[in-house]
Structures are given as structure tokens and as C-alpha cells.
C-alpha positions as CSV (number, residue, x, y, z in Angstrom):
1,M,0.0,0.0,0.0
2,K,1.3,3.4,-0.9
3,S,2.4,5.5,2.1
4,I,0.2,8.4,3.0
5,L,2.6,9.9,5.5
6,P,3.5,13.5,4.6
7,P,7.2,13.9,3.6
8,F,8.1,15.9,6.7
9,F,6.7,13.3,9.0
10,K,8.6,10.5,7.2
11,L,11.8,12.5,7.5
12,F,11.0,13.1,11.2
13,L,10.5,9.3,11.8
14,F,13.8,8.5,10.0
15,I,15.8,11.0,12.0
16,A,14.1,9.9,15.2
17,S,15.0,6.3,14.7
18,T,18.5,7.2,13.6
19,F,19.4,9.4,16.5
20,S,17.2,7.9,19.2
21,V,20.2,7.3,21.5
22,V,21.8,10.7,21.1
23,G,20.4,11.7,24.5
24,C,21.8,8.5,25.9
25,S,19.0,7.7,28.4
26,S,20.4,5.8,31.3
27,F,19.2,2.5,32.6
28,S,17.7,2.8,36.0
29,T,19.8,4.8,38.4
30,V,21.9,3.2,41.1
31,D,20.8,3.9,44.7
32,Y,23.4,6.6,45.1
33,E,22.2,7.6,48.6
34,K,23.8,4.5,50.1
35,F,27.2,5.9,49.1
36,N,26.7,9.4,50.6
37,Q,29.2,10.1,53.3
38,P,29.1,12.6,56.2
39,E,31.4,15.5,56.3
40,K,33.9,15.0,59.1
41,D,37.2,16.1,60.5
42,I,39.9,14.0,58.9
43,L,43.6,13.6,59.8
44,I,45.9,11.9,57.2
45,T,49.2,11.1,58.9
46,N,52.8,10.5,57.8
47,T,52.2,10.7,54.1
48,N,53.7,12.2,50.9
49,V,52.0,15.4,49.8
50,L,52.3,17.1,46.4
51,S,53.9,20.5,47.0
52,E,51.8,23.7,46.3
53,N,53.7,24.3,43.1
54,G,53.1,20.7,42.0
55,E,56.8,20.1,41.4
56,F,57.7,17.5,44.1
57,M,56.4,15.4,46.9
58,L,56.8,16.5,50.5
59,P,57.5,13.4,52.7
60,N,56.3,12.7,56.2
61,Q,53.4,15.2,56.2
62,N,50.2,15.4,58.2
63,I,47.0,16.8,56.6
64,Y,44.2,18.1,58.8
65,I,40.8,18.6,57.3
66,Q,38.0,20.5,59.1
67,N,34.6,21.6,57.8
68,G,35.4,20.5,54.3
69,Q,38.6,22.5,54.1
70,I,42.3,21.8,54.4
71,T,43.4,23.6,57.6
72,T,46.9,22.4,58.1
73,I,49.7,20.6,56.3
74,T,52.8,20.1,58.4
75,S,55.5,17.6,59.3
76,N,54.8,18.4,63.0
77,P,52.4,16.2,65.0
78,I,48.7,17.4,65.0
79,N,46.7,16.9,68.1
80,T,43.0,16.3,67.3
81,T,39.9,15.2,69.2
82,G,37.3,13.1,67.4
83,A,38.9,13.3,63.9
84,L,38.9,10.3,61.6
85,I,42.6,9.2,61.4
86,I,43.9,7.8,58.1
87,D,47.4,6.2,58.0
88,G,49.1,7.7,55.0
89,Q,52.3,5.7,55.3
90,D,53.7,4.9,51.8
91,K,50.8,6.8,50.2
92,Y,50.9,9.9,47.9
93,V,48.3,12.7,48.1
94,I,47.4,14.9,45.2
95,P,44.5,17.2,44.5
96,G,41.3,15.7,43.1
97,L,41.3,15.5,39.3
98,I,39.2,17.9,37.1
99,D,37.9,16.7,33.8
100,S,37.4,19.9,31.9
101,H,35.2,18.5,29.1
102,V,32.6,15.8,29.7
103,H,29.1,15.0,28.4
104,L,26.9,13.7,31.2
105,Q,23.9,13.4,28.9
106,K,21.2,11.4,30.8
107,S,23.7,9.0,32.3
108,E,23.2,9.8,36.0
109,N,25.2,6.7,37.1
110,D,28.3,8.4,35.6
111,L,28.4,10.7,38.6
112,L,29.5,7.7,40.8
113,V,31.9,6.5,38.2
114,Y,33.7,9.8,38.0
115,L,34.1,10.0,41.8
116,A,35.3,6.4,42.0
117,Q,38.0,7.2,39.3
118,G,39.3,10.2,41.4
119,I,37.6,12.9,39.5
120,T,36.2,15.4,42.0
121,H,35.1,18.1,39.4
122,V,33.7,17.9,35.9
123,R,32.8,20.6,33.5
124,E,29.7,19.6,31.5
125,M,30.0,21.1,28.0
126,S,26.5,20.6,26.8
127,G,24.4,21.2,29.8
128,N,20.7,21.3,30.6
129,D,18.4,21.9,33.6
130,E,18.8,18.3,34.8
131,H,22.5,18.7,35.1
132,H,21.9,21.8,37.3
133,E,19.7,19.6,39.5
134,W,22.5,17.1,39.9
135,K,24.9,19.9,40.6
136,V,22.8,21.2,43.5
137,D,22.4,17.7,44.9
138,I,26.1,17.2,44.9
139,D,26.7,20.6,46.5
140,N,24.4,19.4,49.2
141,G,26.3,16.2,50.0
142,R,25.3,13.7,47.3
143,A,28.2,11.4,46.2
144,G,29.6,12.7,43.0
145,P,32.0,15.3,41.4
146,S,31.2,19.0,41.6
147,I,29.8,20.1,38.3
148,E,30.3,23.3,36.3
149,V,27.6,23.5,33.6
150,S,28.0,25.1,30.2
151,S,25.2,25.7,27.8
152,E,24.2,23.5,24.9
153,K,25.9,24.4,21.6
154,I,24.7,27.7,20.1
155,S,24.0,27.4,16.4
156,S,22.2,29.5,13.8
157,K,20.1,27.0,11.8
158,S,16.6,28.0,10.7
159,G,13.4,26.3,9.4
160,L,13.2,22.6,9.3
161,W,16.9,22.1,9.9
162,G,16.8,24.4,12.8
163,F,14.0,22.3,14.3
164,I,16.0,19.1,13.7
165,N,19.1,20.7,15.0
166,E,17.5,21.6,18.3
167,L,15.5,18.4,18.8
168,F,18.1,15.8,17.9
169,W,21.4,17.5,18.4
170,N,20.5,19.5,21.5
171,R,21.4,22.9,19.9
172,I,20.2,26.4,20.6
173,N,19.5,28.4,17.5
174,V,19.8,32.2,17.3
175,S,19.1,34.4,14.3
176,G,19.1,38.0,15.5
177,E,20.3,40.5,18.0
178,K,17.2,40.3,20.3
179,E,17.4,36.4,20.4
180,V,21.1,36.6,21.3
181,L,20.4,39.1,24.1
182,N,17.6,37.0,25.5
183,L,19.7,33.8,25.3
184,V,22.7,35.3,27.1
185,E,20.5,36.8,29.9
186,S,18.6,33.5,30.2
187,L,21.8,31.5,30.5
188,Q,23.0,33.8,33.3
189,V,19.8,33.6,35.2
190,K,19.9,29.8,35.0
191,G,23.5,29.7,36.3
192,Y,25.3,28.5,33.2
193,A,29.1,29.2,33.5
194,N,29.8,29.4,29.8
195,A,27.9,29.9,26.5
196,K,29.2,27.1,24.2
197,I,29.8,27.9,20.5
198,S,29.0,25.4,17.7
199,S,31.2,24.9,14.6
200,D,28.3,25.8,12.3
201,L,27.4,29.2,14.0
202,S,27.4,31.9,11.3
203,K,29.9,34.7,11.3
204,E,27.2,37.3,11.9
205,M,25.7,35.4,14.9
206,Y,29.2,34.5,16.3
207,L,30.2,38.2,16.4
208,E,26.8,39.0,18.0
209,V,27.0,36.3,20.6
210,T,30.6,37.1,21.6
211,Q,29.9,40.8,21.8
212,V,26.7,40.5,23.9
213,A,28.4,37.9,26.2
214,K,31.3,40.2,26.8
215,L,29.0,43.0,27.6
216,K,27.0,40.9,30.0
217,G,30.0,39.2,31.6
218,L,29.3,35.6,30.4
219,K,32.3,33.4,29.3
220,I,32.4,32.0,25.8
221,A,33.7,28.4,25.3
222,G,33.5,25.8,22.6
223,H,34.4,25.5,18.9
224,I,35.8,28.0,16.5
225,P,33.1,28.4,13.8
226,S,34.3,27.4,10.3
227,A,33.1,30.8,9.1
228,I,35.6,32.6,11.3
229,S,39.3,33.3,10.6
230,F,41.9,32.9,13.4
231,N,42.3,36.7,13.6
232,E,38.6,37.2,14.0
233,F,38.6,34.6,16.7
234,I,41.4,36.4,18.5
235,E,39.6,39.7,18.3
236,S,36.4,38.3,19.9
237,S,35.8,37.7,23.6
238,H,36.0,33.9,23.0
239,T,38.5,32.8,25.6
240,E,38.2,29.0,25.7
241,I,38.7,26.5,22.9
242,A,37.2,23.2,23.6
243,H,39.6,21.0,21.6
244,I,43.1,21.1,20.2
245,E,41.5,19.9,16.9
246,E,39.8,23.3,16.5
247,L,43.3,24.8,15.9
248,V,44.1,22.1,13.4
249,K,40.9,22.8,11.5
250,I,41.9,26.5,11.4
251,M,45.3,25.7,10.0
252,N,43.8,23.2,7.5
253,K,41.5,25.9,6.2
254,E,44.5,28.3,6.0
255,F,46.5,25.7,4.1
256,G,43.8,25.1,1.6
257,Y,42.7,21.7,3.0
258,F,45.3,18.9,2.9
259,T,44.9,15.5,1.2
260,T,47.0,12.4,1.6
261,A,49.0,13.6,-1.3
262,N,50.2,16.7,0.4
263,G,50.0,15.6,4.0
264,H,53.7,16.0,4.6
265,E,53.6,19.6,3.5
266,F,50.6,20.2,5.7
267,L,52.4,18.9,8.8
268,E,55.4,21.1,8.0
269,Y,53.0,24.1,7.8
270,V,51.5,23.1,11.2
271,K,54.9,22.9,12.8
272,T,55.6,26.5,11.9
273,R,52.2,28.0,12.2
274,S,51.2,26.4,15.5
275,H,54.0,28.3,17.4
276,K,52.7,31.6,16.2
277,I,49.1,30.6,17.1
278,A,50.3,29.4,20.5
279,K,52.0,32.8,21.2
280,D,48.7,34.6,20.3
281,L,46.7,32.4,22.6
282,K,49.2,32.9,25.4
283,S,49.2,36.7,25.0
284,N,45.4,36.8,24.9
285,H,44.9,34.5,27.9
286,I,43.0,32.0,25.9
287,S,42.8,28.4,27.2
288,V,42.7,25.2,25.1
289,G,41.0,21.9,26.2
290,T,42.9,18.8,25.2
291,T,40.5,15.9,24.3
292,Y,43.7,14.5,22.9
293,W,43.3,10.7,23.5
294,Y,40.0,10.8,21.6
295,M,41.6,12.4,18.6
296,Q,44.5,9.9,18.6
297,S,41.9,7.0,18.9
298,I,40.1,7.9,15.6
299,P,42.8,6.4,13.3
300,K,42.6,3.3,15.3
301,Q,38.8,3.2,15.1
302,V,39.1,3.5,11.3
303,H,41.9,1.0,10.9
304,N,41.2,-1.7,13.5
305,L,38.2,-1.0,15.7
306,P,37.8,-4.5,17.2
307,A,41.4,-4.3,18.6
308,L,40.7,-1.0,20.2
309,I,37.4,-2.2,21.7
310,N,39.2,-5.2,23.2
311,D,41.5,-2.9,25.1
312,L,38.7,-1.0,26.8
313,D,36.4,-1.7,29.7
314,F,32.8,-0.7,29.1
315,S,31.3,-2.6,32.0
316,F,30.3,0.6,33.9
317,T,29.4,2.7,30.8
318,N,25.8,3.2,29.6
319,P,25.1,0.3,27.4
320,Q,22.9,2.3,25.1
321,R,25.8,4.6,24.3
322,V,28.3,1.7,24.0
323,S,26.1,0.1,21.4
324,E,26.7,3.1,19.1
325,W,30.4,2.5,19.4
326,M,30.4,-1.1,18.2
327,P,31.5,-2.0,14.6
328,E,28.0,-2.3,13.2
329,K,27.2,1.3,14.2
330,N,30.5,3.1,14.7
331,D,30.5,6.1,12.4
332,F,34.3,6.1,11.9
333,A,34.5,2.4,11.1
334,I,31.5,2.6,8.7
335,N,31.8,6.0,7.0
336,H,35.6,6.8,7.2
337,A,37.1,3.7,5.7
338,H,38.2,5.8,2.7
339,L,40.1,8.1,5.0
340,K,42.5,5.5,6.5
341,E,45.5,7.5,5.4
342,W,44.0,10.9,6.1
343,W,43.2,10.5,9.8
344,P,46.7,9.7,10.9
345,I,47.9,12.9,9.4
346,F,45.2,14.9,11.2
347,A,46.0,13.1,14.5
348,K,49.7,13.9,14.0
349,A,48.8,17.5,13.5
350,N,47.0,17.5,16.8
351,E,50.2,16.2,18.4
352,L,52.3,19.0,16.9
353,V,49.8,21.6,18.1
354,L,49.8,20.2,21.6
355,Q,53.6,20.3,21.7
356,A,53.6,24.0,20.6
357,L,51.0,24.8,23.3
358,I,53.2,23.1,25.9
359,E,56.4,24.9,24.7
360,N,54.7,28.3,24.7
361,D,53.1,27.9,28.1
362,V,49.5,28.2,26.9
363,I,46.7,27.6,29.4
364,I,45.9,23.9,28.9
365,L,42.8,22.3,30.4
366,V,42.8,18.5,30.5
367,G,39.5,17.3,29.2
368,T,38.4,14.1,27.6
369,D,35.2,14.7,25.7
370,A,33.8,11.8,27.7
371,M,30.8,10.0,26.1
372,T,32.0,10.7,22.6
373,T,32.8,7.6,20.6
374,L,34.8,5.2,22.8
375,V,35.7,7.8,25.4
376,V,34.7,6.0,28.6
377,P,33.7,8.3,31.5
378,G,36.2,8.2,34.4
379,I,38.7,5.9,32.8
380,S,39.3,8.4,30.0
381,M,40.9,10.9,32.4
382,H,43.7,8.5,33.1
383,Q,44.0,7.6,29.4
384,E,44.2,11.3,28.6
385,L,46.9,12.0,31.2
386,E,49.0,9.1,29.9
387,A,48.5,10.2,26.3
388,L,49.6,13.8,27.1
389,V,52.7,12.6,28.8
390,N,53.6,10.3,25.9
391,A,53.2,13.4,23.6
392,G,55.7,15.4,25.6
393,M,54.0,16.9,28.6
394,S,55.8,16.2,31.9
395,N,54.0,14.4,34.7
396,T,54.0,17.6,36.7
397,Q,52.5,19.6,33.9
398,A,49.8,16.9,33.2
399,I,48.7,16.9,36.9
400,R,48.7,20.7,37.1
401,N,46.6,20.9,33.9
402,A,44.1,18.5,35.5
403,T,44.0,20.3,38.9
404,I,45.1,23.8,39.8
405,V,45.1,25.2,36.2
406,P,41.4,24.4,35.5
407,A,40.5,25.3,39.1
408,K,41.9,28.8,38.6
409,W,40.1,29.0,35.3
410,M,36.8,28.2,37.0
411,G,37.5,30.5,39.9
412,E,37.2,27.6,42.4
413,K,39.4,27.2,45.4
414,V,40.4,23.6,44.7
415,G,43.2,21.9,42.8
416,K,45.9,22.7,45.3
417,L,46.9,21.1,48.6
418,S,47.1,24.2,50.8
419,S,45.6,25.6,53.9
420,G,42.2,27.2,53.1
421,Y,41.6,25.2,50.0
422,E,38.6,22.8,49.7
423,A,39.4,19.3,50.8
424,D,39.2,17.5,47.4
425,L,42.1,15.1,47.2
426,L,43.3,11.7,46.2
427,I,45.2,9.2,48.3
428,L,47.3,7.2,45.8
429,N,49.2,4.0,46.3
430,S,52.2,5.1,44.2
431,D,53.9,8.3,43.0
432,P,52.3,9.9,39.9
433,L,55.4,12.2,39.5
434,K,57.4,9.0,38.7
435,D,54.6,7.2,36.7
436,I,51.5,9.0,35.5
437,K,49.6,5.8,35.6
438,A,49.6,6.1,39.4
439,T,46.7,8.5,39.2
440,A,44.5,5.4,38.5
441,N,45.9,3.5,41.5
442,I,43.6,5.1,44.1
443,N,43.4,4.1,47.7
444,A,40.8,6.7,48.8
445,V,39.1,9.9,47.6
446,V,38.2,12.9,49.8
447,S,35.6,15.1,48.2
448,D,34.3,18.2,49.9
449,G,35.6,16.8,53.2
450,R,33.9,13.5,52.8
451,L,36.0,10.3,52.8
452,Y,35.3,7.6,50.2
453,N,37.6,4.6,51.0
454,R,38.8,2.0,48.7
455,E,36.0,-0.4,49.5
456,T,33.3,2.3,48.9
457,L,34.9,3.3,45.6
458,K,34.9,-0.4,44.5
459,S,31.3,-0.8,45.6
460,M,30.3,2.2,43.5
461,L,31.7,0.7,40.3
462,D,30.4,-2.7,41.1
463,S,26.9,-1.3,41.6
464,V,27.0,0.4,38.3
465,R,28.3,-2.7,36.6
466,S,25.5,-4.7,38.1
467,K,22.9,-2.3,37.1
468,Y,24.0,-2.3,33.5
469,A,24.5,-6.1,33.4
470,N,20.9,-6.6,34.5
């Protein structure tokens, strides 16, 4: 029988079925309340503590925590009454880690996963009202990382594609001065920390959004629109780039778009150009998020996805999202097979840009883009740190860029082990200054003055695994 559905409705059903998991609805939520811990006075004794400048470990230190804050760090004995005492012998204490680029989507169980992996702060880069609710709950004692919430991506589509853009890709579309003003004011009222820019935002709307945001005091983060030159970007009030790859894309456009035939010439261009770009970023106090492991994984996804999948643990990751990463649905494996020689060049360009950012002391925020393809929430932070070190970042730099640097960027008094700072810290079983993999070897987490011991952290992960397995 001939279909009587109108064309628009048929298109709607096709897109709905294709992108039904974009929101990544979680399976039922773990009973997180059983993991909530009381705030209490804590004394960690005779331990190794990362120095305030992050350069070395101070041996034989005692850390006293009161009312959710670090009050004392000293080699002298501390007399306390009623404090919970933790023996820190042969342990190493560093600040809690900050993942500066995550996507919580609707996967509420990820909050426990992040905390269990030593991540005490996350920056949600496509936020909504539900994420604000989780943020308030955690601020009030719920087990989970503190959350900074950025807006959904701001785009400038219109008509049917604008509708689809908003409904299935969680975009906000603007098309005029009044809409931009209303959006910026609304984001501020709702407590969003940043307005996030989409790659497809038009030049006209980009300039309008950045101008109004600057006027109203709202930070701009996200992508560099393809319609914008690097100089136009520098002259705007856009102060945070979400990915290193945004800079590679800028250089690719300047170069005239490389192919496998002239890939070597493109990389030579990147080597030279990236240092000038890095100097401009440094002088304009612009930060860059890494999301480096993800970009380095794409050639592997295109070349040999099964091997990469076998190396990863998805047992506490939302199964509905994981299903989209498997060979039968993975976009890179299915649609990028003809780019097997192109992607390694692009990934190498990311490495060259990262090295230029490090050399020129640009503000670097360690972020993973968690919940993008094969980027497993929690684990991805430790993969990111290891990848950054392998690319030339020192262990000290990697830890700083995942603690005090993003903390300063957010304006939060965390990320450093010092009197008066919030008590967010990790107790590790080995020294991360000697081996960056030690950040994953966690004995206990203290978050907002609440202790989560090794058994509790394991139980968090086991509960999530069990929920998804069922």
C-alpha cells in the first residue's frame, strides 16, 4: 500500500530512529544515597603530599581537614579530638582531578563512576536543567563530582533544519540581536558558567554572541566556527577553545585543505604556524582543552576498531551509548574507511599543536570529551593524562593541567593542597610524578571533606556494573 505519511513526518521518523540514542538515556539509576558520606574532621598522617607548586612530593606530612577544608599541612604532629585518622604511610596525596570536558547526557550513574575514578570536578560542556539539579544535589552532599555547567551548543540554523538541530542534536539556534540578548540573559539567570559555540554558527551570529556575552560578563567556550578566521577569533571575547583539533581545523583551512598527497607539506605548515598561534593564545589569555586521547583514537577506530574495543572496559558505561560505538554502528568504522591514510595525518597535526602549546606555556585544560565515541567516562581521564605525557607533557604539567590550572580557570578554590583550600584530594598507592599511571591507583578519595575509602569506591563501580549487566 502506498504510504500516506507526509514527507516531513517521514523525515521526522527517519531521524528519530537514527538518533534515538543521542540523549543517551540511562538504565535505572543506582541507589546513590547508600554511598553518601558525612562531612567530618579527617587527619591523614605520615604521608607524601604534592607541593603547592606541584613540582615535588613532601615526605612525612600530616594533613588536617575541618569543615570541608584543608586547615593544616605540616611535618609536625597534630593533636586532634574526634577526627577520623587515616594512616598515609607509603601513600601519595594529590588534589582531586578535574575533567574539563565531559558530556553527562542522561547517564546519571556516571556521577558515581567519575568520583570512583578520582575525578572530583567535571565541566559539563552541553548542559541542561537536569545537570543543574545534579549539581545542586552534589553541592548538598550527594556522592559525585562537583559540576560546572556550560550551555548546549549555540548554532544558527533555521526552518526545518533548525528544528531538527534543536530536537536531535541539542542545539540552541539564534538568528538575530534580540534572540542573542535573550539567550545570554537566560543562561546567566539559570546559572550557566559558559555559552558554548558550535562549529556551524554563522559569522554574523558569532560576532553578535561574543559581543553580547562580553557586555553581560558571560564566558564563551567551545568550537571555532568554520566561518571565522583565526584573527577574527582572537579579536572576539571567546576565551576557551574546547579541543586542540579546533586549531588544526583553522590551519587546515588556511593551508587550503590537505589531502593524503600533500599531508607532509601540511604537517610542515602546522609545525611552523602552530607556534605563532600558541603565542597569540598565550598573550590573549585563551585556554585550550585537550581531548587528545579521543583524537588519537580515531585512526585506530578507522583501521582496526575491534582491537581498540578489546583494550577498553565498558562494564560501567551506559550500554545504550556503548552500542553506538560497536563495529555495526560506529561512524568512523563505517563511513571513514576511505580516510584511513587521512586520519593519521590529522592526528599527528594534533600532536604537533599540543607540543607547541606546551612549549609556549599556553593555558591547557585537561578534558576528555567523555561520552563521545569510545571515550569512557572516568577511565578516560587516566588515558588522557598518559597520552599527554607520551606526547611530551611532563607528569608535573599533566597533573597541574588537570588540577590547579582548571581550578583557577573556573575560579574555584580547589586543585591545590594548601591551607584554606577545599578538601578535594586523592590518596594514591604510588607516586604519579614518577609514573603518571599512578593516578588510577587510588586508595581513597576525599571530596568536599567526605571520605570515600577503597571499599566504597569499588562498591560504587560494582553497583553500576551490576545495574547495567541486569
